[in-house]
C-alpha positions as CSV (number, residue, x, y, z in Angstrom):
1,M,0.0,0.0,0.0
2,Q,1.4,3.3,-1.1
3,I,0.3,6.4,0.8
4,D,1.2,9.9,-0.6
5,I,0.7,12.8,1.8
6,T,1.1,16.3,0.4
7,G,0.5,19.6,2.1
8,H,-0.6,22.9,0.6
9,H,0.3,25.9,2.7
10,V,1.0,23.5,5.6
11,D,4.1,21.6,6.7
12,I,3.7,17.9,7.1
13,T,5.2,17.1,10.4
14,P,6.2,13.6,11.4
15,A,3.3,13.5,14.0
16,L,0.8,14.6,11.3
17,R,2.2,12.0,8.9
18,D,2.0,9.2,11.5
19,Y,-1.6,10.2,12.5
20,T,-2.8,10.2,8.9
21,T,-1.0,6.9,8.1
22,E,-2.5,5.3,11.2
23,K,-6.0,6.4,10.3
24,M,-5.8,5.5,6.6
25,A,-4.7,2.0,7.6
26,R,-8.3,1.6,8.9
27,L,-9.5,1.4,5.3
28,S,-7.4,-1.6,4.5
29,R,-9.8,-3.8,6.5
30,H,-12.5,-3.2,3.9
31,F,-10.5,-4.1,0.8
32,D,-8.2,-7.0,-0.1
33,K,-5.8,-4.8,-2.1
34,V,-5.4,-1.1,-1.5
35,S,-3.0,-0.1,-4.2
36,K,-2.7,3.7,-3.6
37,M,-3.9,6.4,-1.3
38,H,-3.3,10.1,-2.0
39,V,-4.0,12.6,0.8
40,I,-3.9,16.3,0.4
41,L,-3.9,18.5,3.5
42,S,-4.3,22.2,3.1
43,V,-5.0,25.3,5.1
44,E,-6.9,28.4,4.0
45,K,-7.1,31.1,6.6
46,L,-8.9,29.4,9.5
47,L,-10.2,26.4,7.6
48,H,-8.3,23.2,7.5
49,R,-9.1,20.8,4.6
50,A,-8.3,17.2,4.0
51,E,-8.9,15.4,0.7
52,A,-8.1,11.8,-0.2
53,T,-8.4,9.5,-3.2
54,V,-8.1,5.8,-2.6
55,S,-7.6,3.2,-5.3
56,A,-8.5,-0.3,-4.3
57,N,-9.7,-3.4,-6.1
58,G,-10.3,-1.5,-9.3
59,D,-12.5,1.1,-7.6
60,S,-11.7,4.7,-6.7
61,L,-13.1,6.5,-3.7
62,F,-12.8,10.3,-3.1
63,A,-13.8,12.3,-0.1
64,N,-13.0,15.7,1.4
65,A,-13.6,17.3,4.8
66,E,-13.3,20.8,6.2
67,E,-12.9,21.6,9.9
68,S,-11.3,24.2,12.2
69,D,-8.6,21.7,13.3
70,M,-6.4,19.5,11.0
71,Y,-6.8,16.4,13.2
72,A,-10.6,16.8,13.2
73,A,-10.5,17.2,9.4
74,I,-8.6,14.0,9.1
75,D,-11.0,12.2,11.4
76,A,-14.0,13.4,9.4
77,L,-12.3,12.4,6.1
78,I,-11.7,8.9,7.4
79,D,-15.3,8.6,8.6
80,K,-16.5,9.6,5.1
81,L,-14.2,7.1,3.3
82,D,-15.2,4.4,5.8
83,R,-18.9,4.9,5.0
84,Q,-18.2,4.9,1.3
85,A,-16.2,1.7,1.6
86,N,-19.0,0.0,3.5
87,K,-21.5,1.1,0.9
88,L,-19.4,-0.2,-1.9
89,K,-18.8,-3.5,-0.2
90,E,-22.6,-3.9,0.5
91,K,-23.4,-3.2,-3.2
92,R,-21.0,-5.9,-4.3
93,I,-22.4,-8.4,-1.9
94,D,-26.0,-7.6,-3.0
95,Q,-25.1,-7.9,-6.7
96,H,-23.7,-11.3,-6.1
97,R,-26.8,-12.5,-4.3
98,G,-29.1,-11.0,-6.8
């Protein structure tokens, strides 16, 4: 699994990189093969934004989140991606039963 973390107008500290990597690993429990994750962290005035694109099993998921704190934005981003992964997984299971 390859995780690319980039920052726009923000320095990616080792603590921020570790936190993001730890949270993104949560998505690997939904997919067999997660090939690539690209995370963009940015700051605009008082708004912290986190965006991610995940490529796994031939599918691509995208989510973004905006919060007043970067760690809260990352948490919201992971929650959105987790819900998308669950929905995609349920769709695949329903299609096979159908």
